[in-house]
PDBQT receptor file of N, H, CA, C and O in Angstrom, charges set to zero:
ATOM      1  N   UNK A   1       6.902  -4.706   0.182  1.00  0.00    +0.000 N 
ATOM      2  CA  UNK A   1       5.402  -5.092  -0.244  1.00  0.00    +0.000 C 
ATOM      3  C   UNK A   1       5.178  -6.005  -1.703  1.00  0.00    +0.000 C 
ATOM      4  O   UNK A   1       5.757  -5.892  -2.783  1.00  0.00    +0.000 OA
ATOM      5  N   UNK A   2       4.430  -6.658  -1.400  1.00  0.00    +0.000 N 
ATOM      6  H   UNK A   2       3.960  -6.750  -0.522  1.00  0.00    +0.000 HD
ATOM      7  CA  UNK A   2       3.393  -7.057  -2.882  1.00  0.00    +0.000 C 
ATOM      8  C   UNK A   2       2.671  -6.945  -3.348  1.00  0.00    +0.000 C 
ATOM      9  O   UNK A   2       2.139  -6.029  -2.720  1.00  0.00    +0.000 OA
ATOM     10  N   UNK A   3       1.684  -7.297  -4.572  1.00  0.00    +0.000 N 
ATOM     11  H   UNK A   3       2.116  -8.041  -5.081  1.00  0.00    +0.000 HD
ATOM     12  CA  UNK A   3       0.592  -7.040  -4.376  1.00  0.00    +0.000 C 
ATOM     13  C   UNK A   3       0.020  -8.649  -3.722  1.00  0.00    +0.000 C 
ATOM     14  O   UNK A   3       0.725  -9.650  -3.597  1.00  0.00    +0.000 OA
ATOM     15  N   UNK A   4      -1.631  -8.502  -3.330  1.00  0.00    +0.000 N 
ATOM     16  H   UNK A   4      -2.204  -7.688  -3.432  1.00  0.00    +0.000 HD
ATOM     17  CA  UNK A   4      -1.689  -9.805  -2.861  1.00  0.00    +0.000 C 
ATOM     18  C   UNK A   4      -3.077 -10.441  -3.432  1.00  0.00    +0.000 C 
ATOM     19  O   UNK A   4      -4.101  -9.762  -3.356  1.00  0.00    +0.000 OA
ATOM     20  N   UNK A   5      -3.103 -11.470  -3.883  1.00  0.00    +0.000 N 
ATOM     21  H   UNK A   5      -2.271 -12.022  -3.944  1.00  0.00    +0.000 HD
ATOM     22  CA  UNK A   5      -4.087 -12.303  -5.083  1.00  0.00    +0.000 C 
ATOM     23  C   UNK A   5      -5.035 -11.787  -4.411  1.00  0.00    +0.000 C 
ATOM     24  O   UNK A   5      -4.741 -11.299  -3.320  1.00  0.00    +0.000 OA
ATOM     25  N   UNK A   6      -6.974 -11.736  -5.049  1.00  0.00    +0.000 N 
ATOM     26  H   UNK A   6      -7.212 -12.132  -5.935  1.00  0.00    +0.000 HD
ATOM     27  CA  UNK A   6      -7.855 -11.257  -4.728  1.00  0.00    +0.000 C 
ATOM     28  C   UNK A   6      -8.166 -10.009  -3.326  1.00  0.00    +0.000 C 
ATOM     29  O   UNK A   6      -8.886 -10.063  -2.329  1.00  0.00    +0.000 OA
ATOM     30  N   UNK A   7      -7.171  -8.888  -3.902  1.00  0.00    +0.000 N 
ATOM     31  H   UNK A   7      -6.586  -8.844  -4.712  1.00  0.00    +0.000 HD
ATOM     32  CA  UNK A   7      -7.140  -7.860  -3.025  1.00  0.00    +0.000 C 
ATOM     33  C   UNK A   7      -7.397  -6.807  -3.837  1.00  0.00    +0.000 C 
ATOM     34  O   UNK A   7      -7.757  -6.941  -5.007  1.00  0.00    +0.000 OA
ATOM     35  N   UNK A   8      -7.162  -5.278  -3.039  1.00  0.00    +0.000 N 
ATOM     36  H   UNK A   8      -6.870  -5.169  -2.088  1.00  0.00    +0.000 HD
ATOM     37  CA  UNK A   8      -7.791  -4.501  -3.814  1.00  0.00    +0.000 C 
ATOM     38  C   UNK A   8      -6.531  -3.911  -4.900  1.00  0.00    +0.000 C 
ATOM     39  O   UNK A   8      -6.588  -3.197  -5.901  1.00  0.00    +0.000 OA
ATOM     40  N   UNK A   9      -5.426  -4.560  -4.201  1.00  0.00    +0.000 N 
ATOM     41  H   UNK A   9      -5.380  -5.141  -3.388  1.00  0.00    +0.000 HD
ATOM     42  CA  UNK A   9      -4.019  -4.249  -4.958  1.00  0.00    +0.000 C 
ATOM     43  C   UNK A   9      -3.654  -5.528  -5.653  1.00  0.00    +0.000 C 
ATOM     44  O   UNK A   9      -2.527  -5.936  -5.373  1.00  0.00    +0.000 OA
ATOM     45  N   UNK A  10      -4.398  -6.303  -6.552  1.00  0.00    +0.000 N 
ATOM     46  H   UNK A  10      -5.313  -5.972  -6.780  1.00  0.00    +0.000 HD
ATOM     47  CA  UNK A  10      -4.181  -7.402  -6.926  1.00  0.00    +0.000 C 
ATOM     48  C   UNK A  10      -2.858  -7.467  -7.736  1.00  0.00    +0.000 C 
ATOM     49  O   UNK A  10      -1.802  -7.987  -7.377  1.00  0.00    +0.000 OA
ATOM     50  N   UNK A  11      -3.084  -6.947  -8.692  1.00  0.00    +0.000 N 
ATOM     51  H   UNK A  11      -3.942  -6.524  -8.984  1.00  0.00    +0.000 HD
ATOM     52  CA  UNK A  11      -2.549  -6.808  -9.763  1.00  0.00    +0.000 C 
ATOM     53  C   UNK A  11      -0.949  -5.812 -10.138  1.00  0.00    +0.000 C 
ATOM     54  O   UNK A  11      -0.195  -6.035 -11.085  1.00  0.00    +0.000 OA
ATOM     55  N   UNK A  12      -0.789  -4.767  -9.121  1.00  0.00    +0.000 N 
ATOM     56  H   UNK A  12      -1.402  -4.586  -8.351  1.00  0.00    +0.000 HD
ATOM     57  CA  UNK A  12       0.749  -4.640  -9.253  1.00  0.00    +0.000 C 
ATOM     58  C   UNK A  12       0.198  -3.069  -7.850  1.00  0.00    +0.000 C 
ATOM     59  O   UNK A  12      -0.922  -2.704  -7.491  1.00  0.00    +0.000 OA
ATOM     60  N   UNK A  13       1.260  -2.687  -7.548  1.00  0.00    +0.000 N 
ATOM     61  H   UNK A  13       2.170  -2.984  -7.839  1.00  0.00    +0.000 HD
ATOM     62  CA  UNK A  13       1.459  -1.752  -6.027  1.00  0.00    +0.000 C 
ATOM     63  C   UNK A  13       2.843  -0.777  -6.871  1.00  0.00    +0.000 C 
ATOM     64  O   UNK A  13       3.694  -1.284  -7.603  1.00  0.00    +0.000 OA
ATOM     65  N   UNK A  14       2.734   0.750  -6.497  1.00  0.00    +0.000 N 
ATOM     66  H   UNK A  14       2.043   1.162  -5.903  1.00  0.00    +0.000 HD
ATOM     67  CA  UNK A  14       3.398   1.447  -6.958  1.00  0.00    +0.000 C 
ATOM     68  C   UNK A  14       3.357   2.490  -5.196  1.00  0.00    +0.000 C 
ATOM     69  O   UNK A  14       2.996   2.459  -4.020  1.00  0.00    +0.000 OA
ATOM     70  N   UNK A  15       4.044   3.302  -6.266  1.00  0.00    +0.000 N 
ATOM     71  H   UNK A  15       4.337   3.327  -7.222  1.00  0.00    +0.000 HD
ATOM     72  CA  UNK A  15       4.429   4.671  -4.843  1.00  0.00    +0.000 C 
ATOM     73  C   UNK A  15       3.596   5.486  -4.813  1.00  0.00    +0.000 C 
ATOM     74  O   UNK A  15       3.023   5.653  -5.890  1.00  0.00    +0.000 OA
ATOM     75  N   UNK A  16       3.114   6.392  -3.586  1.00  0.00    +0.000 N 
ATOM     76  H   UNK A  16       3.579   6.256  -2.712  1.00  0.00    +0.000 HD
ATOM     77  CA  UNK A  16       2.400   7.345  -3.668  1.00  0.00    +0.000 C 
ATOM     78  C   UNK A  16       3.365   8.823  -3.540  1.00  0.00    +0.000 C 
ATOM     79  O   UNK A  16       4.262   9.328  -4.215  1.00  0.00    +0.000 OA
ATOM     80  N   UNK A  17       2.561   9.215  -2.162  1.00  0.00    +0.000 N 
ATOM     81  H   UNK A  17       1.833   8.804  -1.614  1.00  0.00    +0.000 HD
ATOM     82  CA  UNK A  17       3.368  10.637  -1.508  1.00  0.00    +0.000 C 
ATOM     83  C   UNK A  17       4.745   9.864  -0.627  1.00  0.00    +0.000 C 
ATOM     84  O   UNK A  17       4.807   8.710  -0.202  1.00  0.00    +0.000 OA
ATOM     85  N   UNK A  18       5.635  10.819  -0.558  1.00  0.00    +0.000 N 
ATOM     86  H   UNK A  18       5.585  11.756  -0.902  1.00  0.00    +0.000 HD
ATOM     87  CA  UNK A  18       7.218  10.087   0.253  1.00  0.00    +0.000 C 
ATOM     88  C   UNK A  18       6.187   9.852   1.888  1.00  0.00    +0.000 C 
ATOM     89  O   UNK A  18       5.155  10.445   2.201  1.00  0.00    +0.000 OA
ATOM     90  N   UNK A  19       6.850   8.920   2.568  1.00  0.00    +0.000 N 
ATOM     91  H   UNK A  19       7.688   8.438   2.313  1.00  0.00    +0.000 HD
ATOM     92  CA  UNK A  19       6.421   8.233   3.598  1.00  0.00    +0.000 C 
ATOM     93  C   UNK A  19       6.817   9.502   4.862  1.00  0.00    +0.000 C 
ATOM     94  O   UNK A  19       7.828  10.203   4.872  1.00  0.00    +0.000 OA
ATOM     95  N   UNK A  20       5.557   9.518   5.976  1.00  0.00    +0.000 N 
ATOM     96  H   UNK A  20       4.735   8.949   5.968  1.00  0.00    +0.000 HD
ATOM     97  CA  UNK A  20       5.138  10.649   6.680  1.00  0.00    +0.000 C 
ATOM     98  C   UNK A  20       5.649  10.018   7.751  1.00  0.00    +0.000 C 
ATOM     99  O   UNK A  20       5.249   8.865   7.911  1.00  0.00    +0.000 OA
ATOM    100  N   UNK A  21       6.698  10.600   8.812  1.00  0.00    +0.000 N 
ATOM    101  H   UNK A  21       7.023  11.537   8.681  1.00  0.00    +0.000 HD
ATOM    102  CA  UNK A  21       7.254   9.970   9.905  1.00  0.00    +0.000 C 
ATOM    103  C   UNK A  21       6.204  11.041  10.958  1.00  0.00    +0.000 C 
ATOM    104  O   UNK A  21       5.942  12.231  11.131  1.00  0.00    +0.000 OA
ATOM    105  N   UNK A  22       5.750   9.262  11.635  1.00  0.00    +0.000 N 
ATOM    106  H   UNK A  22       5.964   8.295  11.495  1.00  0.00    +0.000 HD
ATOM    107  CA  UNK A  22       4.804   9.215  12.881  1.00  0.00    +0.000 C 
ATOM    108  C   UNK A  22       5.353   8.684  14.316  1.00  0.00    +0.000 C 
ATOM    109  O   UNK A  22       6.286   7.887  14.220  1.00  0.00    +0.000 OA
ATOM    110  N   UNK A  23       5.006   8.937  15.369  1.00  0.00    +0.000 N 
ATOM    111  H   UNK A  23       4.247   9.584  15.447  1.00  0.00    +0.000 HD
ATOM    112  CA  UNK A  23       5.533   8.130  16.884  1.00  0.00    +0.000 C 
ATOM    113  C   UNK A  23       5.765   6.517  16.467  1.00  0.00    +0.000 C 
ATOM    114  O   UNK A  23       6.670   5.701  16.641  1.00  0.00    +0.000 OA
ATOM    115  N   UNK A  24       4.317   6.511  15.758  1.00  0.00    +0.000 N 
ATOM    116  H   UNK A  24       3.582   7.174  15.617  1.00  0.00    +0.000 HD
ATOM    117  CA  UNK A  24       4.449   5.281  15.688  1.00  0.00    +0.000 C 
ATOM    118  C   UNK A  24       5.338   4.281  14.600  1.00  0.00    +0.000 C 
ATOM    119  O   UNK A  24       5.800   3.161  14.817  1.00  0.00    +0.000 OA
ATOM    120  N   UNK A  25       5.389   4.964  13.571  1.00  0.00    +0.000 N 
ATOM    121  H   UNK A  25       5.013   5.874  13.394  1.00  0.00    +0.000 HD
ATOM    122  CA  UNK A  25       6.638   4.565  11.858  1.00  0.00    +0.000 C 
ATOM    123  C   UNK A  25       6.126   5.590  10.997  1.00  0.00    +0.000 C 
ATOM    124  O   UNK A  25       5.468   6.621  11.138  1.00  0.00    +0.000 OA
ATOM    125  N   UNK A  26       6.944   4.605   9.547  1.00  0.00    +0.000 N 
ATOM    126  H   UNK A  26       7.478   3.768   9.433  1.00  0.00    +0.000 HD
ATOM    127  CA  UNK A  26       6.600   5.629   8.976  1.00  0.00    +0.000 C 
ATOM    128  C   UNK A  26       5.227   5.465   8.152  1.00  0.00    +0.000 C 
ATOM    129  O   UNK A  26       5.369   4.497   7.405  1.00  0.00    +0.000 OA
ATOM    130  N   UNK A  27       4.063   5.989   8.016  1.00  0.00    +0.000 N 
ATOM    131  H   UNK A  27       3.948   6.775   8.623  1.00  0.00    +0.000 HD
ATOM    132  CA  UNK A  27       2.934   6.008   6.764  1.00  0.00    +0.000 C 
ATOM    133  C   UNK A  27       3.131   6.535   5.890  1.00  0.00    +0.000 C 
ATOM    134  O   UNK A  27       3.457   7.710   5.718  1.00  0.00    +0.000 OA
ATOM    135  N   UNK A  28       2.857   5.248   4.799  1.00  0.00    +0.000 N 
ATOM    136  H   UNK A  28       2.593   4.294   4.938  1.00  0.00    +0.000 HD
ATOM    137  CA  UNK A  28       2.776   5.376   3.213  1.00  0.00    +0.000 C 
ATOM    138  C   UNK A  28       2.219   4.859   3.215  1.00  0.00    +0.000 C 
ATOM    139  O   UNK A  28       1.853   3.883   3.870  1.00  0.00    +0.000 OA
ATOM    140  N   UNK A  29       1.766   5.774   1.845  1.00  0.00    +0.000 N 
ATOM    141  H   UNK A  29       2.063   6.567   1.313  1.00  0.00    +0.000 HD
ATOM    142  CA  UNK A  29       0.721   5.806   1.254  1.00  0.00    +0.000 C 
ATOM    143  C   UNK A  29       0.815   5.628  -0.108  1.00  0.00    +0.000 C 
ATOM    144  O   UNK A  29       1.422   6.447  -0.798  1.00  0.00    +0.000 OA
ATOM    145  N   UNK A  30       0.197   4.493  -0.653  1.00  0.00    +0.000 N 
ATOM    146  H   UNK A  30      -0.296   3.827  -0.093  1.00  0.00    +0.000 HD
ATOM    147  CA  UNK A  30       1.071   4.364  -2.028  1.00  0.00    +0.000 C 
ATOM    148  C   UNK A  30      -0.362   3.981  -2.867  1.00  0.00    +0.000 C 
ATOM    149  O   UNK A  30      -1.359   4.443  -2.311  1.00  0.00    +0.000 OA
ATOM    150  N   UNK A  31      -0.622   3.237  -4.078  1.00  0.00    +0.000 N 
ATOM    151  H   UNK A  31       0.187   2.862  -4.530  1.00  0.00    +0.000 HD
ATOM    152  CA  UNK A  31      -1.612   2.640  -4.844  1.00  0.00    +0.000 C 
ATOM    153  C   UNK A  31      -1.099   1.552  -5.104  1.00  0.00    +0.000 C 
ATOM    154  O   UNK A  31       0.018   1.067  -4.923  1.00  0.00    +0.000 OA
ATOM    155  N   UNK A  32      -2.520   1.034  -5.785  1.00  0.00    +0.000 N 
ATOM    156  H   UNK A  32      -3.427   1.428  -5.931  1.00  0.00    +0.000 HD
ATOM    157  CA  UNK A  32      -2.374  -0.696  -6.244  1.00  0.00    +0.000 C 
ATOM    158  C   UNK A  32      -3.774  -0.582  -6.943  1.00  0.00    +0.000 C 
ATOM    159  O   UNK A  32      -4.727   0.180  -6.781  1.00  0.00    +0.000 OA
ATOM    160  N   UNK A  33      -3.493  -1.776  -7.895  1.00  0.00    +0.000 N 
ATOM    161  H   UNK A  33      -2.719  -2.395  -8.027  1.00  0.00    +0.000 HD
ATOM    162  CA  UNK A  33      -4.267  -1.284  -9.518  1.00  0.00    +0.000 C 
ATOM    163  C   UNK A  33      -5.088  -2.933  -9.055  1.00  0.00    +0.000 C 
ATOM    164  O   UNK A  33      -4.806  -3.887  -8.330  1.00  0.00    +0.000 OA
ATOM    165  N   UNK A  34      -5.896  -2.648  -9.710  1.00  0.00    +0.000 N 
ATOM    166  H   UNK A  34      -6.124  -1.873 -10.299  1.00  0.00    +0.000 HD
ATOM    167  CA  UNK A  34      -7.297  -4.406  -9.331  1.00  0.00    +0.000 C 
ATOM    168  C   UNK A  34      -7.697  -4.367 -11.138  1.00  0.00    +0.000 C 
ATOM    169  O   UNK A  34      -8.056  -3.351 -11.734  1.00  0.00    +0.000 OA
ATOM    170  N   UNK A  35      -7.537  -5.616 -11.700  1.00  0.00    +0.000 N 
ATOM    171  H   UNK A  35      -7.245  -6.441 -11.215  1.00  0.00    +0.000 HD
ATOM    172  CA  UNK A  35      -8.074  -5.752 -13.075  1.00  0.00    +0.000 C 
ATOM    173  C   UNK A  35      -9.124  -5.928 -12.996  1.00  0.00    +0.000 C 
ATOM    174  O   UNK A  35      -9.480  -6.493 -11.962  1.00  0.00    +0.000 OA
ATOM    175  N   UNK A  36     -10.057  -5.607 -13.881  1.00  0.00    +0.000 N 
ATOM    176  H   UNK A  36      -9.768  -5.148 -14.721  1.00  0.00    +0.000 HD
ATOM    177  CA  UNK A  36     -11.761  -5.664 -14.207  1.00  0.00    +0.000 C 
ATOM    178  C   UNK A  36     -12.171  -5.986 -15.553  1.00  0.00    +0.000 C 
ATOM    179  O   UNK A  36     -11.342  -5.571 -16.362  1.00  0.00    +0.000 OA
ATOM    180  N   UNK A  37     -13.129  -6.563 -16.074  1.00  0.00    +0.000 N 
ATOM    181  H   UNK A  37     -13.803  -6.901 -15.417  1.00  0.00    +0.000 HD
ATOM    182  CA  UNK A  37     -13.377  -6.923 -17.127  1.00  0.00    +0.000 C 
ATOM    183  C   UNK A  37     -13.247  -5.307 -18.384  1.00  0.00    +0.000 C 
ATOM    184  O   UNK A  37     -13.091  -5.235 -19.603  1.00  0.00    +0.000 OA
ATOM    185  N   UNK A  38     -13.411  -4.236 -17.271  1.00  0.00    +0.000 N 
ATOM    186  H   UNK A  38     -13.538  -4.295 -16.281  1.00  0.00    +0.000 HD
ATOM    187  CA  UNK A  38     -13.627  -2.752 -18.052  1.00  0.00    +0.000 C 
ATOM    188  C   UNK A  38     -12.817  -1.785 -18.237  1.00  0.00    +0.000 C 
ATOM    189  O   UNK A  38     -12.905  -0.636 -18.670  1.00  0.00    +0.000 OA
ATOM    190  N   UNK A  39     -11.196  -3.118 -17.428  1.00  0.00    +0.000 N 
ATOM    191  H   UNK A  39     -11.124  -4.051 -17.077  1.00  0.00    +0.000 HD
ATOM    192  CA  UNK A  39     -10.390  -2.166 -17.262  1.00  0.00    +0.000 C 
ATOM    193  C   UNK A  39      -9.903  -1.975 -15.967  1.00  0.00    +0.000 C 
ATOM    194  O   UNK A  39     -10.616  -2.121 -14.974  1.00  0.00    +0.000 OA
ATOM    195  N   UNK A  40      -8.186  -1.509 -15.908  1.00  0.00    +0.000 N 
ATOM    196  H   UNK A  40      -7.608  -1.390 -16.715  1.00  0.00    +0.000 HD
ATOM    197  CA  UNK A  40      -8.169  -1.205 -14.699  1.00  0.00    +0.000 C 
ATOM    198  C   UNK A  40      -8.670  -0.408 -13.756  1.00  0.00    +0.000 C 
ATOM    199  O   UNK A  40      -9.294   0.532 -14.247  1.00  0.00    +0.000 OA
ATOM    200  N   UNK A  41      -8.625  -0.422 -12.020  1.00  0.00    +0.000 N 
ATOM    201  H   UNK A  41      -8.117  -1.186 -11.620  1.00  0.00    +0.000 HD
ATOM    202  CA  UNK A  41      -9.047   0.639 -11.336  1.00  0.00    +0.000 C 
ATOM    203  C   UNK A  41      -7.832   0.633 -10.369  1.00  0.00    +0.000 C 
ATOM    204  O   UNK A  41      -7.374  -0.370  -9.820  1.00  0.00    +0.000 OA
ATOM    205  N   UNK A  42      -7.432   1.763 -10.258  1.00  0.00    +0.000 N 
ATOM    206  H   UNK A  42      -7.803   2.577 -10.703  1.00  0.00    +0.000 HD
ATOM    207  CA  UNK A  42      -6.211   2.381  -9.422  1.00  0.00    +0.000 C 
ATOM    208  C   UNK A  42      -7.167   2.561  -8.217  1.00  0.00    +0.000 C 
ATOM    209  O   UNK A  42      -8.384   2.393  -8.302  1.00  0.00    +0.000 OA
ATOM    210  N   UNK A  43      -6.474   2.939  -7.021  1.00  0.00    +0.000 N 
ATOM    211  H   UNK A  43      -5.486   3.076  -6.951  1.00  0.00    +0.000 HD
ATOM    212  CA  UNK A  43      -7.317   3.133  -5.741  1.00  0.00    +0.000 C 
ATOM    213  C   UNK A  43      -5.641   3.395  -4.644  1.00  0.00    +0.000 C 
ATOM    214  O   UNK A  43      -4.511   2.925  -4.777  1.00  0.00    +0.000 OA
ATOM    215  N   UNK A  44      -6.162   4.222  -3.759  1.00  0.00    +0.000 N 
ATOM    216  H   UNK A  44      -7.079   4.604  -3.651  1.00  0.00    +0.000 HD
ATOM    217  CA  UNK A  44      -5.195   4.531  -2.411  1.00  0.00    +0.000 C 
ATOM    218  C   UNK A  44      -5.242   3.558  -1.416  1.00  0.00    +0.000 C 
ATOM    219  O   UNK A  44      -6.373   3.084  -1.306  1.00  0.00    +0.000 OA
ATOM    220  N   UNK A  45      -4.394   3.077  -0.632  1.00  0.00    +0.000 N 
ATOM    221  H   UNK A  45      -3.475   3.462  -0.722  1.00  0.00    +0.000 HD
ATOM    222  CA  UNK A  45      -4.207   2.276   0.489  1.00  0.00    +0.000 C 
ATOM    223  C   UNK A  45      -2.594   3.156   1.505  1.00  0.00    +0.000 C 
ATOM    224  O   UNK A  45      -1.759   3.981   1.136  1.00  0.00    +0.000 OA
ATOM    225  N   UNK A  46      -2.797   2.492   2.714  1.00  0.00    +0.000 N 
ATOM    226  H   UNK A  46      -3.475   1.821   3.014  1.00  0.00    +0.000 HD
ATOM    227  CA  UNK A  46      -1.886   3.182   3.553  1.00  0.00    +0.000 C 
ATOM    228  C   UNK A  46      -1.296   1.722   4.477  1.00  0.00    +0.000 C 
ATOM    229  O   UNK A  46      -1.872   0.748   4.963  1.00  0.00    +0.000 OA
ATOM    230  N   UNK A  47       0.064   2.149   4.412  1.00  0.00    +0.000 N 
ATOM    231  H   UNK A  47       0.532   2.940   4.017  1.00  0.00    +0.000 HD
ATOM    232  CA  UNK A  47       0.479   1.351   5.148  1.00  0.00    +0.000 C 
ATOM    233  C   UNK A  47       1.399   1.803   6.527  1.00  0.00    +0.000 C 
ATOM    234  O   UNK A  47       1.546   3.019   6.654  1.00  0.00    +0.000 OA
ATOM    235  N   UNK A  48       1.966   1.016   7.461  1.00  0.00    +0.000 N 
ATOM    236  H   UNK A  48       1.847   0.028   7.358  1.00  0.00    +0.000 HD
ATOM    237  CA  UNK A  48       2.903   0.947   8.637  1.00  0.00    +0.000 C 
ATOM    238  C   UNK A  48       4.184   0.745   8.452  1.00  0.00    +0.000 C 
ATOM    239  O   UNK A  48       4.619  -0.384   8.226  1.00  0.00    +0.000 OA
ATOM    240  N   UNK A  49       5.090   2.006   8.537  1.00  0.00    +0.000 N 
ATOM    241  H   UNK A  49       4.737   2.923   8.720  1.00  0.00    +0.000 HD
ATOM    242  CA  UNK A  49       6.308   0.621   8.338  1.00  0.00    +0.000 C 
ATOM    243  C   UNK A  49       6.856   1.086   9.728  1.00  0.00    +0.000 C 
ATOM    244  O   UNK A  49       6.437   2.009  10.426  1.00  0.00    +0.000 OA
ATOM    245  N   UNK A  50       8.409  -0.204  10.079  1.00  0.00    +0.000 N 
ATOM    246  H   UNK A  50       8.749  -0.954   9.511  1.00  0.00    +0.000 HD
ATOM    247  CA  UNK A  50       8.711   0.100  11.739  1.00  0.00    +0.000 C 
ATOM    248  C   UNK A  50       9.909   1.556  11.362  1.00  0.00    +0.000 C 
ATOM    249  O   UNK A  50      10.469   1.676  10.272  1.00  0.00    +0.000 OA
ATOM    250  N   UNK A  51      10.068   2.416  12.403  1.00  0.00    +0.000 N 
ATOM    251  H   UNK A  51       9.613   2.319  13.289  1.00  0.00    +0.000 HD
ATOM    252  CA  UNK A  51      10.676   3.496  12.178  1.00  0.00    +0.000 C 
ATOM    253  C   UNK A  51      12.174   3.255  11.911  1.00  0.00    +0.000 C 
ATOM    254  O   UNK A  51      12.802   3.961  11.121  1.00  0.00    +0.000 OA
ATOM    255  N   UNK A  52      12.819   2.065  12.710  1.00  0.00    +0.000 N 
ATOM    256  H   UNK A  52      12.309   1.492  13.352  1.00  0.00    +0.000 HD
ATOM    257  CA  UNK A  52      13.993   2.038  12.624  1.00  0.00    +0.000 C 
ATOM    258  C   UNK A  52      14.634   0.762  11.428  1.00  0.00    +0.000 C 
ATOM    259  O   UNK A  52      15.813   0.657  11.089  1.00  0.00    +0.000 OA
ATOM    260  N   UNK A  53      13.753   0.103  11.067  1.00  0.00    +0.000 N 
ATOM    261  H   UNK A  53      12.795   0.189  11.342  1.00  0.00    +0.000 HD
ATOM    262  CA  UNK A  53      13.950  -0.794   9.984  1.00  0.00    +0.000 C 
ATOM    263  C   UNK A  53      12.556  -0.666   8.706  1.00  0.00    +0.000 C 
ATOM    264  O   UNK A  53      11.835  -1.658   8.595  1.00  0.00    +0.000 OA
ATOM    265  N   UNK A  54      12.300   0.435   7.912  1.00  0.00    +0.000 N 
ATOM    266  H   UNK A  54      12.885   1.240   8.003  1.00  0.00    +0.000 HD
ATOM    267  CA  UNK A  54      11.484   0.385   6.607  1.00  0.00    +0.000 C 
ATOM    268  C   UNK A  54      10.939  -0.999   6.204  1.00  0.00    +0.000 C 
ATOM    269  O   UNK A  54       9.764  -1.250   5.937  1.00  0.00    +0.000 OA
ATOM    270  N   UNK A  55      11.846  -1.750   6.202  1.00  0.00    +0.000 N 
ATOM    271  H   UNK A  55      12.801  -1.546   6.418  1.00  0.00    +0.000 HD
ATOM    272  CA  UNK A  55      11.575  -2.661   5.258  1.00  0.00    +0.000 C 
ATOM    273  C   UNK A  55      10.471  -3.728   5.839  1.00  0.00    +0.000 C 
ATOM    274  O   UNK A  55       9.806  -4.626   5.322  1.00  0.00    +0.000 OA
ATOM    275  N   UNK A  56      10.596  -3.210   7.121  1.00  0.00    +0.000 N 
ATOM    276  H   UNK A  56      11.136  -2.481   7.540  1.00  0.00    +0.000 HD
ATOM    277  CA  UNK A  56       9.042  -4.386   7.897  1.00  0.00    +0.000 C 
ATOM    278  C   UNK A  56       8.359  -3.394   8.266  1.00  0.00    +0.000 C 
ATOM    279  O   UNK A  56       8.771  -2.303   8.659  1.00  0.00    +0.000 OA
ATOM    280  N   UNK A  57       6.608  -3.999   8.068  1.00  0.00    +0.000 N 
ATOM    281  H   UNK A  57       6.274  -4.886   7.749  1.00  0.00    +0.000 HD
ATOM    282  CA  UNK A  57       5.771  -3.815   7.453  1.00  0.00    +0.000 C 
ATOM    283  C   UNK A  57       4.919  -4.352   9.041  1.00  0.00    +0.000 C 
ATOM    284  O   UNK A  57       4.895  -5.453   9.589  1.00  0.00    +0.000 OA
ATOM    285  N   UNK A  58       4.185  -2.809   9.482  1.00  0.00    +0.000 N 
ATOM    286  H   UNK A  58       4.205  -1.914   9.037  1.00  0.00    +0.000 HD
ATOM    287  CA  UNK A  58       3.936  -2.967  10.961  1.00  0.00    +0.000 C 
ATOM    288  C   UNK A  58       2.515  -3.405  10.813  1.00  0.00    +0.000 C 
ATOM    289  O   UNK A  58       1.977  -4.000  11.746  1.00  0.00    +0.000 OA
ATOM    290  N   UNK A  59       1.793  -3.124   9.575  1.00  0.00    +0.000 N 
ATOM    291  H   UNK A  59       2.231  -2.640   8.817  1.00  0.00    +0.000 HD
ATOM    292  CA  UNK A  59       0.527  -3.385   9.177  1.00  0.00    +0.000 C 
ATOM    293  C   UNK A  59      -0.390  -2.690   7.793  1.00  0.00    +0.000 C 
ATOM    294  O   UNK A  59       0.167  -1.845   7.093  1.00  0.00    +0.000 OA
ATOM    295  N   UNK A  60      -1.174  -2.934   7.628  1.00  0.00    +0.000 N 
ATOM    296  H   UNK A  60      -1.626  -3.621   8.196  1.00  0.00    +0.000 HD
ATOM    297  CA  UNK A  60      -1.432  -2.427   6.105  1.00  0.00    +0.000 C 
ATOM    298  C   UNK A  60      -2.956  -2.525   6.350  1.00  0.00    +0.000 C 
ATOM    299  O   UNK A  60      -3.470  -3.507   6.885  1.00  0.00    +0.000 OA
ATOM    300  N   UNK A  61      -3.631  -1.462   5.930  1.00  0.00    +0.000 N 
ATOM    301  H   UNK A  61      -3.213  -0.664   5.495  1.00  0.00    +0.000 HD
ATOM    302  CA  UNK A  61      -5.019  -1.186   5.885  1.00  0.00    +0.000 C 
ATOM    303  C   UNK A  61      -5.799  -2.042   5.109  1.00  0.00    +0.000 C 
ATOM    304  O   UNK A  61      -5.133  -2.036   4.074  1.00  0.00    +0.000 OA
ATOM    305  N   UNK A  62      -6.860  -2.861   4.865  1.00  0.00    +0.000 N 
ATOM    306  H   UNK A  62      -7.401  -2.866   5.706  1.00  0.00    +0.000 HD
ATOM    307  CA  UNK A  62      -7.348  -3.551   4.203  1.00  0.00    +0.000 C 
ATOM    308  C   UNK A  62      -8.071  -2.780   3.269  1.00  0.00    +0.000 C 
ATOM    309  O   UNK A  62      -8.154  -3.139   2.095  1.00  0.00    +0.000 OA
ATOM    310  N   UNK A  63      -8.743  -1.477   3.804  1.00  0.00    +0.000 N 
ATOM    311  H   UNK A  63      -8.676  -1.186   4.758  1.00  0.00    +0.000 HD
ATOM    312  CA  UNK A  63      -9.470  -1.152   2.155  1.00  0.00    +0.000 C 
ATOM    313  C   UNK A  63      -8.524  -0.040   1.804  1.00  0.00    +0.000 C 
ATOM    314  O   UNK A  63      -7.350   0.287   1.976  1.00  0.00    +0.000 OA
ATOM    315  N   UNK A  64      -9.732   0.416   1.171  1.00  0.00    +0.000 N 
ATOM    316  H   UNK A  64     -10.685   0.150   1.031  1.00  0.00    +0.000 HD
ATOM    317  CA  UNK A  64      -8.710   1.805  -0.130  1.00  0.00    +0.000 C 
ATOM    318  C   UNK A  64      -9.547   2.840   0.343  1.00  0.00    +0.000 C 
ATOM    319  O   UNK A  64      -9.415   3.986  -0.088  1.00  0.00    +0.000 OA
TER     320      UNK A  64
């Protein structure tokens, strides 16, 4: 995973809780940082990784 420009995790991303195994894949809760003129804002997001190949990302929720 990499930060995405103009996204809520634009500045950097990092780990959150350990991944949770579900029927559809590994649910990953992570944190992202967005720069503002008043300082950095940290938010949590979620994404789903493939069960057999966690390097493959199935989907990332766009919201925070």
